[in-house]
C-alpha positions in Angstrom: 126.2 -19.3 202.4 129.4 -21.0 203.0 132.2 -18.4 202.2 130.7 -17.2 205.1 131.0 -19.5 207.1 134.4 -20.1 206.3 135.3 -16.3 207.5 133.0 -16.6 210.7 135.8 -19.8 211.3 139.1 -18.1 210.7 137.6 -14.9 212.7 136.8 -17.5 216.0 140.3 -19.4 215.3 141.8 -16.0 215.1 140.2 -14.1 218.3 141.0 -17.2 220.6 144.4 -16.8 219.8 144.9 -13.3 220.2 142.8 -13.1 223.6 144.2 -15.9 224.8 148.3 -14.2 223.4 147.7 -10.5 224.3 145.4 -11.3 227.9 144.8 -13.8 229.1 148.2 -15.6 229.3 150.3 -12.2 230.0 147.1 -11.7 232.7 146.9 -14.5 234.7 150.9 -14.9 235.0 151.2 -11.2 236.5 147.6 -12.1 238.8 147.7 -16.5 239.2 146.0 -15.5 242.7 142.9 -14.5 240.5 144.1 -16.7 237.3 140.3 -18.4 238.0 138.3 -15.3 237.8 140.7 -13.6 234.2 140.5 -17.3 233.0 135.9 -16.5 233.4 135.9 -13.2 231.8 138.2 -13.4 229.3 136.7 -16.5 227.9 133.1 -14.9 228.2 134.5 -11.8 226.1 136.0 -15.1 223.1 132.6 -16.3 222.9 130.3 -12.9 223.1 133.3 -11.4 220.3 132.4 -15.0 218.6 129.0 -14.0 218.0 127.6 -17.1 221.0 125.7 -17.5 223.4 125.3 -19.6 226.9 122.7 -20.8 228.3 123.1 -23.0 230.8 120.4 -25.8 232.0 120.5 -26.7 235.7 122.5 -26.2 238.8 126.4 -26.9 238.8 126.7 -29.5 242.4 128.9 -27.3 244.4 130.0 -31.0 246.5 131.0 -32.3 242.6 134.2 -33.6 241.9 134.1 -34.2 239.1 132.9 -33.2 236.1 132.2 -35.0 233.3 131.8 -33.8 230.0 131.0 -34.4 226.0 132.6 -33.2 223.6 133.6 -31.8 220.1 136.0 -29.4 220.2 137.5 -26.1 221.9 133.4 -24.0 222.4 133.5 -26.3 225.1 136.3 -25.8 227.3 135.9 -21.9 227.0 131.7 -21.8 227.0 132.5 -23.9 230.3 135.4 -22.1 232.0 133.1 -19.0 230.5 130.1 -20.2 233.0 132.0 -21.6 236.0 132.3 -19.5 239.7 135.2 -21.6 241.2 137.7 -22.8 239.5 137.9 -26.3 237.2 141.2 -28.2 236.9 140.7 -29.4 233.5 143.1 -32.9 232.7 144.2 -33.3 229.4 146.4 -34.7 226.8 149.9 -33.7 227.5 150.7 -33.1 223.8 148.4 -30.9 224.3 150.4 -29.1 226.5 153.1 -28.4 223.6 151.1 -26.9 221.2 151.5 -22.6 221.1 149.8 -20.2 223.1 146.9 -23.3 224.2 149.4 -25.3 225.9 151.1 -22.7 228.2 148.4 -21.6 228.9 147.7 -24.9 230.3 150.8 -24.4 231.9 150.1 -21.6 233.3 146.7 -22.3 234.4 148.1 -25.4 236.2 146.0 -28.2 234.6 146.4 -31.6 234.6 148.8 -33.3 231.7 148.3 -37.4 230.7 150.6 -39.2 229.7 148.7 -42.2 227.7 151.0 -44.1 226.9 153.3 -44.1 230.0 152.0 -47.2 232.0 152.5 -44.7 235.4 151.0 -42.2 234.0 147.3 -43.7 236.1 149.4 -43.5 239.0 150.9 -39.6 238.7 147.2 -39.0 236.9 146.1 -40.3 240.5 147.8 -38.0 242.7 147.5 -35.2 240.5 144.0 -35.3 240.7 143.8 -35.9 244.6 145.6 -33.0 245.1 144.1 -30.9 243.0 140.8 -31.7 246.0 142.2 -31.9 249.2 145.2 -29.7 248.6 143.9 -26.8 245.5 140.8 -27.9 246.4 139.8 -26.9 242.1 137.1 -30.1 240.9 138.2 -31.8 238.1 136.6 -31.4 234.8 137.5 -34.6 231.9 136.0 -35.8 228.5 135.5 -39.7 229.5 135.3 -40.6 225.5 139.4 -39.4 225.9 138.5 -37.3 222.3 136.2 -35.5 220.2 133.3 -37.0 218.8 131.8 -36.2 214.8 128.2 -38.2 215.6 126.0 -38.0 217.3 126.7 -41.3 219.7 129.2 -41.1 222.7 132.8 -42.6 222.0 133.3 -45.7 224.1 134.1 -43.6 227.6 138.0 -44.4 228.8 138.7 -45.9 231.6 140.8 -44.0 233.9 138.2 -41.7 235.3 135.6 -44.0 236.6 139.3 -46.4 238.0 140.4 -42.4 239.7 136.4 -41.4 241.1 136.4 -44.9 242.1 140.1 -44.2 244.5 139.0 -41.5 245.7 135.4 -42.0 245.8 134.2 -38.5 244.9 131.3 -37.7 243.3 130.0 -37.1 239.7 128.6 -34.9 238.6 128.2 -35.5 234.0 127.3 -31.9 231.8 126.1 -32.3 228.6 127.0 -30.1 225.6 125.1 -29.4 222.7 125.3 -26.2 219.7 129.1 -26.3 220.5 130.4 -27.3 217.3 127.9 -25.0 214.9 129.3 -22.1 217.1 132.8 -23.4 215.7 133.1 -26.1 213.4 137.2 -27.6 213.7 136.8 -30.4 211.9 134.4 -28.4 208.0 136.4 -25.6 209.3 132.9 -23.2 209.7 131.5 -21.2 211.9 127.7 -19.3 212.8 125.8 -17.9 215.6 124.8 -20.9 218.3 124.3 -20.8 221.7 126.0 -23.3 223.1 123.5 -25.1 225.3 124.7 -26.3 228.9 123.1 -28.9 230.6 124.1 -30.9 234.0 122.8 -33.6 234.9 123.0 -34.9 238.8 125.5 -36.2 240.4 126.3 -39.4 242.1 128.3 -39.8 245.0 130.5 -43.2 243.4 130.7 -45.0 247.1 127.1 -45.6 247.5 126.1 -45.7 244.0 126.5 -48.9 242.6 129.1 -51.0 239.8 126.9 -49.5 236.9 127.6 -46.5 238.3 130.0 -44.9 234.4 127.8 -47.0 232.3 124.4 -45.4 234.0 126.3 -42.0 233.4 127.1 -42.6 230.3 123.2 -43.7 229.3 121.6 -40.2 230.2 124.0 -38.2 228.9 123.3 -40.2 226.0 119.1 -40.1 226.7 119.4 -35.8 226.9 122.2 -36.1 223.3 119.0 -37.5 222.0 116.4 -35.5 223.0 118.3 -32.0 222.5 117.9 -33.7 218.8 114.1 -34.4 218.1 112.6 -32.2 220.5 115.2 -28.9 219.6 117.3 -30.3 216.6 120.2 -29.1 217.9 123.9 -31.5 217.9 126.1 -32.3 220.5 
Protein backbone atom coordinates (compact mmCIF):
# COMPACT_ATOMS: atom_id res chain seq x y z
CA UNK A 1 0.00 0.00 0.00
CA UNK A 2 2.90 2.36 0.66
CA UNK A 3 3.83 2.37 -3.03
CA UNK A 4 0.39 3.77 -3.84
CA UNK A 5 0.87 6.46 -1.20
CA UNK A 6 4.17 7.38 -2.86
CA UNK A 7 2.47 7.54 -6.25
CA UNK A 8 -0.27 9.72 -4.78
CA UNK A 9 2.40 12.09 -3.50
CA UNK A 10 3.99 12.36 -6.93
CA UNK A 11 0.58 12.95 -8.47
CA UNK A 12 -0.20 15.67 -5.93
CA UNK A 13 3.13 17.39 -6.50
CA UNK A 14 2.58 17.27 -10.25
CA UNK A 15 -0.97 18.65 -9.99
CA UNK A 16 0.14 21.58 -7.86
CA UNK A 17 3.06 22.51 -10.11
CA UNK A 18 1.09 22.05 -13.33
CA UNK A 19 -1.96 24.08 -12.28
CA UNK A 20 0.22 26.89 -10.92
CA UNK A 21 2.45 27.07 -13.98
CA UNK A 22 -0.08 26.39 -16.75
CA UNK A 23 -3.13 28.20 -15.41
CA UNK A 24 -2.87 30.22 -12.20
CA UNK A 25 0.20 32.34 -12.92
CA UNK A 26 -0.72 33.14 -16.56
CA UNK A 27 -4.29 34.05 -15.59
CA UNK A 28 -3.38 36.39 -12.75
CA UNK A 29 -0.85 38.07 -15.04
CA UNK A 30 -3.52 38.57 -17.72
CA UNK A 31 -6.30 39.50 -15.28
CA UNK A 32 -4.60 41.11 -12.24
CA UNK A 33 -7.83 42.65 -10.94
CA UNK A 34 -9.40 39.20 -10.68
CA UNK A 35 -6.45 37.37 -9.17
CA UNK A 36 -8.33 36.67 -5.92
CA UNK A 37 -11.21 34.71 -7.51
CA UNK A 38 -8.81 33.06 -9.96
CA UNK A 39 -6.62 31.77 -7.14
CA UNK A 40 -9.59 30.59 -5.07
CA UNK A 41 -11.19 28.60 -7.90
CA UNK A 42 -7.98 27.02 -9.11
CA UNK A 43 -6.96 26.04 -5.58
CA UNK A 44 -10.31 24.30 -5.22
CA UNK A 45 -9.54 22.52 -8.49
CA UNK A 46 -6.16 21.39 -7.14
CA UNK A 47 -7.76 19.92 -4.01
CA UNK A 48 -10.35 18.10 -6.18
CA UNK A 49 -7.71 16.61 -8.50
CA UNK A 50 -5.73 15.39 -5.50
CA UNK A 51 -8.75 13.55 -4.10
CA UNK A 52 -9.17 15.91 -1.18
CA UNK A 53 -12.16 17.56 0.44
CA UNK A 54 -12.39 20.69 2.57
CA UNK A 55 -14.43 21.07 5.73
CA UNK A 56 -14.90 24.46 7.37
CA UNK A 57 -16.01 24.68 11.00
CA UNK A 58 -16.94 28.09 12.37
CA UNK A 59 -16.98 31.31 10.39
CA UNK A 60 -14.34 33.78 9.27
CA UNK A 61 -14.65 37.07 11.12
CA UNK A 62 -15.24 39.72 8.42
CA UNK A 63 -13.46 42.32 10.56
CA UNK A 64 -10.35 40.21 11.24
CA UNK A 65 -7.25 41.67 9.61
CA UNK A 66 -4.76 39.00 10.70
CA UNK A 67 -5.26 35.23 10.37
CA UNK A 68 -2.87 32.94 12.27
CA UNK A 69 -2.69 29.20 11.61
CA UNK A 70 -0.73 26.09 12.52
CA UNK A 71 1.45 24.82 9.68
CA UNK A 72 2.17 21.38 8.21
CA UNK A 73 2.74 21.98 4.52
CA UNK A 74 1.65 23.57 1.26
CA UNK A 75 -1.86 22.14 1.53
CA UNK A 76 -2.50 24.55 4.42
CA UNK A 77 -2.14 27.44 1.97
CA UNK A 78 -3.95 25.77 -0.93
CA UNK A 79 -6.91 24.72 1.21
CA UNK A 80 -7.18 28.08 2.97
CA UNK A 81 -7.13 29.91 -0.36
CA UNK A 82 -9.78 27.57 -1.76
CA UNK A 83 -12.16 28.50 1.07
CA UNK A 84 -11.71 32.26 0.75
CA UNK A 85 -14.13 34.83 -0.54
CA UNK A 86 -11.82 37.73 0.23
CA UNK A 87 -8.22 38.03 -0.85
CA UNK A 88 -5.61 37.18 1.76
CA UNK A 89 -2.09 38.55 1.64
CA UNK A 90 0.30 35.85 2.86
CA UNK A 91 3.47 36.57 4.81
CA UNK A 92 6.31 34.29 3.67
CA UNK A 93 10.06 34.19 4.20
CA UNK A 94 12.00 35.78 1.36
CA UNK A 95 13.66 32.48 0.37
CA UNK A 96 10.29 31.18 -0.87
CA UNK A 97 10.07 34.04 -3.37
CA UNK A 98 13.09 32.58 -5.20
CA UNK A 99 11.62 29.09 -5.66
CA UNK A 100 10.65 28.34 -9.29
CA UNK A 101 6.91 28.58 -10.00
CA UNK A 102 5.82 29.01 -6.38
CA UNK A 103 8.02 32.05 -5.86
CA UNK A 104 6.69 33.59 -9.07
CA UNK A 105 3.15 33.10 -7.79
CA UNK A 106 4.02 34.83 -4.52
CA UNK A 107 5.40 37.81 -6.42
CA UNK A 108 2.50 38.02 -8.87
CA UNK A 109 0.04 37.51 -6.02
CA UNK A 110 1.53 40.55 -4.28
CA UNK A 111 2.37 38.64 -1.10
CA UNK A 112 4.60 39.92 1.69
CA UNK A 113 8.26 38.92 1.90
CA UNK A 114 10.02 38.83 5.27
CA UNK A 115 13.78 38.74 5.73
CA UNK A 116 14.47 37.06 9.07
CA UNK A 117 18.19 37.70 8.84
CA UNK A 118 17.81 41.45 8.45
CA UNK A 119 17.30 43.50 11.61
CA UNK A 120 15.25 45.98 9.59
CA UNK A 121 13.01 43.19 8.34
CA UNK A 122 10.46 43.71 11.11
CA UNK A 123 10.18 47.42 10.34
CA UNK A 124 9.49 46.65 6.68
CA UNK A 125 7.00 43.97 7.69
CA UNK A 126 5.04 46.43 9.83
CA UNK A 127 4.87 48.86 6.89
CA UNK A 128 3.77 46.11 4.51
CA UNK A 129 1.06 44.85 6.87
CA UNK A 130 -0.20 48.39 7.47
CA UNK A 131 -0.39 48.92 3.71
CA UNK A 132 -2.30 45.64 3.34
CA UNK A 133 -4.96 46.70 5.83
CA UNK A 134 -5.28 50.41 5.11
CA UNK A 135 -4.59 50.60 1.36
CA UNK A 136 -5.08 47.19 -0.21
CA UNK A 137 -7.84 46.13 2.22
CA UNK A 138 -6.47 42.59 2.38
CA UNK A 139 -6.18 40.65 5.63
CA UNK A 140 -2.74 39.17 6.24
CA UNK A 141 -2.28 35.44 6.80
CA UNK A 142 0.70 33.86 8.50
CA UNK A 143 2.03 30.86 10.40
CA UNK A 144 3.28 32.08 13.81
CA UNK A 145 5.32 28.89 14.31
CA UNK A 146 7.52 30.18 11.50
CA UNK A 147 8.15 26.74 10.02
CA UNK A 148 6.50 23.38 9.38
CA UNK A 149 6.11 21.20 12.47
CA UNK A 150 6.21 17.40 12.47
CA UNK A 151 4.32 16.60 15.67
CA UNK A 152 1.07 17.45 17.43
CA UNK A 153 2.58 20.08 19.70
CA UNK A 154 2.68 23.62 18.42
CA UNK A 155 6.15 25.07 18.16
CA UNK A 156 6.94 28.33 19.92
CA UNK A 157 5.18 31.26 18.30
CA UNK A 158 7.49 33.88 16.82
CA UNK A 159 7.20 37.28 18.45
CA UNK A 160 6.85 39.19 15.17
CA UNK A 161 3.12 38.56 14.74
CA UNK A 162 2.41 39.71 18.28
CA UNK A 163 4.48 42.86 17.85
CA UNK A 164 2.73 43.80 14.61
CA UNK A 165 -0.75 43.08 15.94
CA UNK A 166 -0.09 45.20 19.03
CA UNK A 167 1.54 47.97 17.01
CA UNK A 168 -1.36 48.24 14.57
CA UNK A 169 -4.14 47.35 17.06
CA UNK A 170 -5.32 44.50 14.85
CA UNK A 171 -8.15 42.01 15.12
CA UNK A 172 -6.66 38.52 15.04
CA UNK A 173 -8.46 35.27 14.23
CA UNK A 174 -6.80 31.90 14.86
CA UNK A 175 -7.53 28.92 12.60
CA UNK A 176 -6.64 25.30 13.36
CA UNK A 177 -5.91 23.03 10.38
CA UNK A 178 -6.07 19.22 10.62
CA UNK A 179 -5.68 16.53 7.97
CA UNK A 180 -3.56 18.50 5.51
CA UNK A 181 -0.48 16.34 6.07
CA UNK A 182 -2.48 13.19 5.36
CA UNK A 183 -3.56 14.56 1.97
CA UNK A 184 0.04 15.43 1.08
CA UNK A 185 2.91 14.62 3.44
CA UNK A 186 6.03 16.49 2.39
CA UNK A 187 8.16 14.83 5.09
CA UNK A 188 7.77 11.19 4.04
CA UNK A 189 6.51 11.84 0.47
CA UNK A 190 3.12 10.14 0.75
CA UNK A 191 -0.40 11.11 -0.25
CA UNK A 192 -3.94 9.87 0.43
CA UNK A 193 -7.58 10.78 -0.03
CA UNK A 194 -8.31 13.08 2.88
CA UNK A 195 -10.59 15.72 4.29
CA UNK A 196 -8.75 18.83 5.40
CA UNK A 197 -10.51 20.58 8.26
CA UNK A 198 -10.29 24.31 8.96
CA UNK A 199 -11.58 25.29 12.39
CA UNK A 200 -12.13 29.02 12.89
CA UNK A 201 -11.79 30.13 16.50
CA UNK A 202 -13.15 33.41 17.91
CA UNK A 203 -11.27 36.52 16.84
CA UNK A 204 -9.49 38.68 19.38
CA UNK A 205 -9.46 42.47 19.28
CA UNK A 206 -5.91 43.09 20.42
CA UNK A 207 -6.48 46.62 21.72
CA UNK A 208 -9.10 45.29 24.15
CA UNK A 209 -7.38 42.01 25.02
CA UNK A 210 -5.13 41.24 28.02
CA UNK A 211 -1.35 41.22 27.54
CA UNK A 212 -1.47 37.41 27.47
CA UNK A 213 -3.63 37.32 24.32
CA UNK A 214 -0.89 35.79 22.14
CA UNK A 215 -0.22 32.95 24.58
CA UNK A 216 -3.96 32.51 25.03
CA UNK A 217 -4.39 32.02 21.28
CA UNK A 218 -1.68 29.37 21.24
CA UNK A 219 -3.29 27.55 24.17
CA UNK A 220 -6.74 27.59 22.56
CA UNK A 221 -5.29 26.30 19.27
CA UNK A 222 -3.40 23.52 21.05
CA UNK A 223 -6.56 22.47 22.88
CA UNK A 224 -8.44 22.13 19.60
CA UNK A 225 -5.54 20.20 18.06
CA UNK A 226 -5.53 17.80 21.02
CA UNK A 227 -9.31 17.36 20.92
CA UNK A 228 -9.25 16.63 17.19
CA UNK A 229 -6.64 13.93 17.71
CA UNK A 230 -8.23 12.35 20.79
CA UNK A 231 -11.86 12.36 19.64
CA UNK A 232 -11.55 12.09 15.85
CA UNK A 233 -8.05 10.65 15.30
CA UNK A 234 -7.24 13.65 13.16
CA UNK A 235 -3.64 14.79 13.32
CA UNK A 236 -2.62 18.31 12.55
